ZAMARGU-4260 file (C-alpha; in steps of 0.2 Angstrom, whole numbers, plus 5000, padded with zeros to 4 digits):
<rodrens>
0) 5017/5037/5009 | 5000/5034/5006 | 4993/5030/4988 | 4990/5013/4981 | 4996/5009/4963
5) 4981/5007/4952 | 4978/4990/4945 | 4987/4986/4930 | 4999/5001/4932 | 5017/4995/4928
10) 5030/4997/4940 | 5042/5008/4934 | 5061/5008/4938 | 5064/5019/4951 | 5072/5034/4943
15) 5073/5050/4952 | 5057/5060/4952 | 5053/5077/4958 | 5036/5083/4964 | 5031/5101/4962
20) 5018/5106/4975 | 5007/5121/4976 | 4996/5124/4992 | 4985/5135/5000 | 4988/5142/5018
25) 4986/5131/5031 | 4988/5116/5021 | 4989/5099/5031 | 5005/5089/5029 | 4996/5074/5029
30) 4986/5079/5014 | 5002/5083/5004 | 5009/5067/5010 | 4993/5057/5003 | 4993/5068/4986
35) 5011/5064/4981 | 5009/5047/4987 | 4993/5043/4973 | 5003/5054/4961 | 5017/5041/4962
40) 5007/5027/4962 | 4996/5033/4947 | 5013/5032/4936 | 5019/5017/4945 | 5034/5024/4955
45) 5039/5017/4969 | 5039/5030/4985 | 5058/5029/4984 | 5059/5036/4967 | 5056/5053/4975
50) 5069/5065/4977 | 5064/5082/4980 | 5048/5093/4983 | 5048/5109/4974 | 5037/5125/4975
55) 5037/5144/4974 | 5047/5154/4986 | 5033/5162/4994 | 5025/5146/5000 | 5043/5139/5007
60) 5037/5144/5023 | 5022/5135/5024 | 5023/5122/5040 | 5013/5110/5031 | 5024/5109/5015
65) 5040/5107/5028 | 5033/5094/5037 | 5027/5085/5021 | 5046/5085/5016 | 5052/5078/5033
70) 5040/5065/5033 | 5044/5059/5015 | 5062/5061/5020 | 5067/5073/5005 | 5072/5090/5003
75) 5061/5106/5000 | 5066/5117/4986 | 5059/5133/4982 | 5061/5144/4968 | 5058/5164/4962
80) 5041/5166/4955 | 5049/5176/4941 | 5059/5159/4936 | 5043/5148/4937 | 5034/5161/4927
85) 5043/5158/4910 | 5041/5138/4912 | 5028/5132/4897 | 5015/5121/4906 | 4999/5111/4900
90) 4988/5120/4913 | 4993/5138/4919 | 4982/5146/4930 | 4976/5164/4931 | 4971/5161/4949
95) 4990/5157/4954 | 4997/5170/4943 | 4986/5184/4952 | 4991/5175/4969 | 5009/5172/4968
100) 5016/5179/4953 | 5017/5163/4943 | 5003/5155/4932 | 5010/5137/4937 | 5018/5132/4952
105) 5016/5113/4954 | 5021/5108/4936 | 5033/5123/4933 | 5042/5119/4951 | 5045/5102/4947
110) 5051/5103/4929 | 5065/5118/4935 | 5069/5106/4950 | 5071/5091/4939 | 5084/5101/4929
115) 5087/5106/4910 | 5077/5096/4898 | 5066/5088/4911 | 5048/5081/4906 | 5031/5080/4916
120) 5029/5061/4922 | 5011/5067/4928 | 5001/5083/4925 | 4993/5093/4939 | 4983/5085/4951
125) 4972/5092/4966 | 4969/5085/4983 | 4953/5078/4987 | 4953/5076/5007 | 4937/5069/5013
130) 4924/5083/5017 | 4936/5097/5013 | 4939/5106/4999 | 4956/5103/4990 | 4971/5114/4997
135) 4987/5106/4987 | 4992/5102/4969 | 5003/5091/4964 | 5015/5087/4947 | 5028/5075/4944
140) 5044/5079/4932 | 5060/5068/4929 | 5076/5071/4919 | 5071/5066/4899 | 5086/5055/4899
145) 5084/5046/4918 | 5078/5029/4910 | 5094/5027/4902 | 5107/5040/4910 | 5112/5043/4927
150) 5108/5062/4930 | 5111/5075/4942 | 5103/5091/4940 | 5110/5107/4948 | 5096/5120/4948
155) 5092/5136/4955 | 5083/5136/4971 | 5083/5138/4990 | 5081/5123/5004 | 5064/5130/5012
160) 5060/5147/5017 | 5076/5157/5023 | 5090/5145/5018 | 5103/5155/5007 | 5097/5169/4995
165) 5084/5166/4981 | 5093/5159/4965 | 5106/5150/4976 | 5113/5134/4970 | 5106/5118/4977
170) 5109/5101/4971 | 5094/5089/4968 | 5096/5071/4974 | 5101/5059/4958 | 5090/5045/4953
175) 5095/5029/4962 | 5102/5019/4949 | 5119/5013/4945 | 5130/5026/4939 | 5133/5017/4920
180) 5126/5027/4904 | 5119/5017/4890 | 5126/5019/4873 | 5119/5035/4864 | 5115/5044/4880
185) 5113/5063/4877 | 5118/5077/4886 | 5106/5086/4901 | 5097/5096/4888 | 5091/5080/4880
190) 5094/5086/4863 | 5110/5089/4852 | 5122/5091/4866 | 5138/5081/4867 | 5137/5064/4873
195) 5144/5060/4890 | 5157/5046/4890 | 5151/5030/4900 | 5155/5030/4919 | 5155/5016/4932
200) 5158/5014/4951 | 5150/5027/4963 | 5155/5043/4956 | 5141/5055/4950 | 5139/5070/4939
205) 5135/5087/4948 | 5139/5099/4934 | 5159/5100/4934 | 5160/5091/4951 | 5163/5073/4954
210) 5160/5066/4971 | 5160/5048/4979 | 5143/5043/4985 | 5141/5041/5005 | 5140/5026/5013
215) 5127/5019/5024 | 5130/5014/5042 | 5115/5007/5051 | 5119/5007/5071 | 5110/4997/5084
220) 5112/4999/5102 | 5117/4989/5116 | 5114/4969/5114 | 5126/4955/5111 | 5111/4943/5107
225) 5115/4934/5091 | 5096/4934/5085 | 5098/4953/5086 | 5114/4952/5075 | 5104/4941/5063
230) 5091/4953/5061 | 5102/4968/5057 | 5112/4956/5044 | 5094/4953/5036 | 5090/4973/5035
235) 5108/4977/5028 | 5106/4963/5014 | 5088/4969/5009 | 5094/4987/5008 | 5109/4981/4999
240) 5098/4972/4986 | 5085/4988/4984 | 5099/4999/4982 | 5116/4991/4976 | 5123/5008/4972
245) 5124/5012/4991 | 5138/5003/5001 | 5129/4998/5016 | 5134/4989/5034 | 5127/4988/5051
250) 5133/4985/5068 | 5131/4988/5087 | 5138/5001/5098 | 5137/4999/5117 | 5141/4981/5119
255) 5159/4978/5119 | 5156/4959/5116 | 5143/4961/5101 | 5145/4948/5087 | 5141/4962/5075
260) 5152/4977/5082 | 5150/4993/5073 | 5169/4997/5071 | 5169/4981/5061 | 5155/4989/5049
265) 5165/5004/5048 | 5181/4994/5042 | 5170/4985/5030 | 5164/5002/5022 | 5180/5009/5021
270) 5189/4994/5013 | 5174/4998/5000 | 5183/5014/4996 | 5170/5024/5006 | 5176/5041/5014
275) 5159/5048/5020 | 5147/5038/5031 | 5130/5043/5034 | 5126/5034/5051 | 5109/5031/5054
280) 5102/5023/5073 | 5091/5010/5076 | 5083/5019/5089 | 5065/5024/5093 | 5069/5036/5106
285) 5085/5044/5114 | 5095/5034/5125 | 5099/5048/5136 | 5115/5047/5147 | 5125/5032/5144
290) 5144/5026/5144 | 5147/5028/5125 | 5135/5038/5116 | 5133/5033/5095 | 5144/5050/5090
295) 5157/5044/5102 | 5157/5026/5096 | 5158/5033/5078 | 5172/5044/5082 | 5182/5031/5090
300) 5179/5019/5075 | 5185/5030/5061 | 5198/5036/5071 | 5208/5023/5065 | 5203/5029/5046
305) 5211/5046/5042 | 5202/5056/5030 | 5184/5046/5033 | 5170/5057/5040 | 5153/5054/5047
310) 5138/5062/5051 | 5125/5054/5064 | 5106/5056/5062 | 5093/5058/5073 | 5083/5043/5082
315) 5070/5038/5071 | 5057/5041/5082 | 5038/5038/5079 | 5038/5039/5060 | 5020/5034/5053
320) 5029/5019/5044 | 5035/5014/5059 | 5019/5017/5068 | 5012/5007/5054 | 5022/4992/5058
325) 5019/4992/5076 | 5000/4991/5074 | 5005/4975/5061 | 5013/4967/5076 | 4998/4971/5087
330) 4987/4963/5075 | 4997/4947/5073 | 4997/4945/5093 | 4978/4946/5092 | 4978/4932/5080
335) 4974/4930/5062 | 4957/4930/5052 | 4944/4942/5050 | 4941/4955/5066 | 4927/4967/5071
340) 4930/4986/5078 | 4925/4980/5095 | 4940/4968/5095 | 4951/4982/5098 | 4937/4991/5108
345) 4942/4978/5122 | 4960/4980/5120 | 4973/4989/5130 | 4990/4991/5122 | 5005/4994/5135
350) 5019/5001/5124 | 5036/4997/5134 | 5051/5006/5128 | 5068/5004/5135 | 5070/5016/5148
355) 5082/5031/5151 | 5089/5042/5166 | 5084/5058/5155 | 5066/5061/5157 | 5065/5069/5139
360) 5070/5053/5131 | 5056/5044/5141 | 5044/5057/5137 | 5047/5051/5117 | 5039/5035/5122
365) 5025/5044/5129 | 5022/5054/5113 | 5022/5038/5103 | 5010/5030/5113 | 4998/5045/5111
370) 5002/5043/5090 | 4999/5025/5092 | 4982/5026/5100 | 4975/5040/5090 | 4962/5033/5077
375) 4965/5016/5079 | 4952/5010/5090 | 4960/5002/5104 | 4954/5006/5122 | 4970/5013/5127
380) 4989/5014/5125 | 4999/5016/5140 | 5017/5015/5143 | 5031/5006/5152 | 5049/5004/5154
385) 5060/4989/5155 | 5073/4999/5166 | 5079/5014/5174 | 5062/5024/5173 | 5045/5022/5180
390) 5032/5015/5177 | 5041/4997/5176 | 5031/4983/5167 | 5021/4976/5182 | 5016/4994/5185
395) 5011/4998/5169 | 5000/4982/5167 | 4991/4986/5184 | 4987/5002/5176 | 4982/4992/5161
400) 4971/4983/5171 | 4962/4995/5182 | 4959/5007/5168 | 4949/4992/5159 | 4939/4989/5174
405) 4934/5007/5175 | 4930/5011/5158 | 4914/5003/5150 | 4918/4998/5132 | 4909/5006/5119
410) 4906/4990/5108 | 4900/4982/5124 | 4886/4995/5127 | 4883/4996/5107 | 4880/4975/5108
415) 4870/4977/5124 | 4859/4990/5114 | 4857/4976/5101 | 4850/4964/5115 | 4867/4954/5118
420) 4868/4951/5136 | 4883/4956/5146 | 4888/4939/5151 | 4891/4935/5135 | 4903/4947/5133
425) 4922/4943/5131 | 4934/4948/5143 | 4947/4964/5141 | 4964/4959/5136 | 4981/4968/5136
430) 4994/4967/5122 | 5012/4971/5127 | 5021/4979/5113 | 5040/4981/5113 | 5045/4999/5108
435) 5063/4993/5101 | 5068/4985/5084 | 5075/4969/5088 | 5074/4953/5101 | 5089/4953/5113
440) 5092/4954/5131 | 5080/4969/5133 | 5066/4958/5126 | 5069/4943/5137 | 5069/4955/5152
445) 5051/4960/5146 | 5043/4944/5144 | 5050/4938/5162 | 5042/4953/5169 | 5025/4951/5158
450) 5025/4931/5162 | 5028/4936/5181 | 5014/4947/5181 | 5001/4935/5171 | 5007/4922/5183
455) 5000/4933/5200 | 4983/4938/5189 | 4976/4921/5182 | 4961/4930/5177 | 4970/4943/5164
460) 4972/4938/5148 | 4990/4945/5142 | 4996/4943/5124 | 5014/4948/5119 | 5020/4956/5104
465) 5034/4955/5093 | 5046/4969/5090 | 5047/4977/5073 | 5062/4967/5066 | 5068/4971/5048
470) 5051/4977/5042 | 5049/4984/5026 | 5044/4999/5033 | 5061/5001/5044 | 5071/4999/5028
475) 5061/5014/5020 | 5062/5026/5034 | 5080/5020/5036 | 5085/5024/5016 | 5073/5040/5018
480) 5085/5046/5033 | 5100/5043/5023 | 5094/5053/5007 | 5090/5067/5018 | 5107/5067/5026
485) 5114/5066/5007 | 5103/5080/5001 | 5109/5090/5015 | 5128/5091/5010 | 5132/5105/5022
490) 5131/5090/5035 | 5147/5085/5032 | 5155/5101/5034 | 5155/5100/5054 | 5153/5116/5063
495) 5134/5120/5059 | 5129/5103/5063 | 5140/5100/5080 | 5130/5115/5087 | 5113/5107/5082
500) 5110/5102/5102 | 5118/5108/5117 | 5132/5098/5124 | 5128/5081/5132 | 5114/5076/5120
505) 5114/5065/5107 | 5118/5076/5092 | 5109/5075/5076 | 5119/5079/5061 | 5135/5077/5071
510) 5149/5077/5059 | 5164/5066/5064 | 5181/5063/5057 | 5198/5055/5063 | 5204/5072/5066
515) 5189/5078/5078 | 5190/5060/5087 | 5208/5063/5091 | 5213/5049/5080 | 5229/5051/5066
520) 5228/5066/5056
</rodrens>
């Protein structure tokens, strides 16, 4: 999420905050994401404090709003204009009333979604994209008691354009703080309502319903490397420290002798009292056909625990935050210190994926390469695969070398125009960038292939970048996926999620239990 916190702005605790958004037709998702990020930063809220976007139902089908909610990892809630029109706000708009039937969208939607007694944390702001008129508005609201109370708000609204009827019940995700009420905490209205008794543990208030928070299970794939296990342990430790209210564990599937097996992580979470698991895979792209898929591995692990259910989230893919982490690994490989634009202009990146027998899985790596290249100033970003798919790493390096020789560098032309001789120009270079998360057997094979090619081409400059590792961006993406799954309570229902993809694919949102896995009932 973009938007830097202003200098001197205090960093408030990460209580749950709802962003109300208004938008013109055709609004861009990146403008909405930037606007919400700037709003959170302006009030000293961390990006993880956001729990939902809210808007009027007439705007719920807007692709830019839907995509922004997906990028931010939160649900999009929509409310009837008549319900928003009765909310008192500081900045009503006659234009909004004429257009959508309510004098306020951003502020009113934020207040309604945050629940009874909510207050504005930040009034309406308008997006300011460079060179274009503003197309979105944003306001922030939170429960009045969220700084001292753990509040779940049950609101009226719909998740998206056509999901449910107007006015259907929808639960807004709670603020991520331990569920212990401070003395003197009042009821949801924030006024003279009855005080709720203190609560401890992981139970949460949802009107008259008490549930147990789902646990987070992080699933790595296919390695027995101790370094990869250490990196996963570090990621689990960071998430546990940042979100102590969420039980979290991690393990690997697809590697029988792994020092950190997935089944052991499931056992540990169940021992802590978890009955629902949100499984987030550390996969940048689909695996394609493999001996045991993640849903199969999870089903086998939960089969020993009757009553435990799990939902498997889809692959992480080229999330903008992960692309930023990849870009940082490239900069590290190029060396520290100040660099000029022409340094990237003479650099070609070879993005190397695992490789799969499924062409659709390999196509995801190609898509990520395009997104990584876009707007970052590199001469090009090519793709290769360690195994099972072409081009392999040597063929990918050959292609990088040929393309570099055939394409004059823009920076070189500029410097020649300024009187710099061509002979003074530094040569082209290639950076090999792993498109997977951790060190392991795969990375060792990649480096061996790279070193062999470099030895056969002594005139080429080839640099190796490190994998993403337990980066802060990875932790943010994992938590966002977890929160999105928790917000979608229907994911644990089973049937609808199981039909999400044709049989044989890795199922996003696949609901699993000991019974469905063939385990004890």
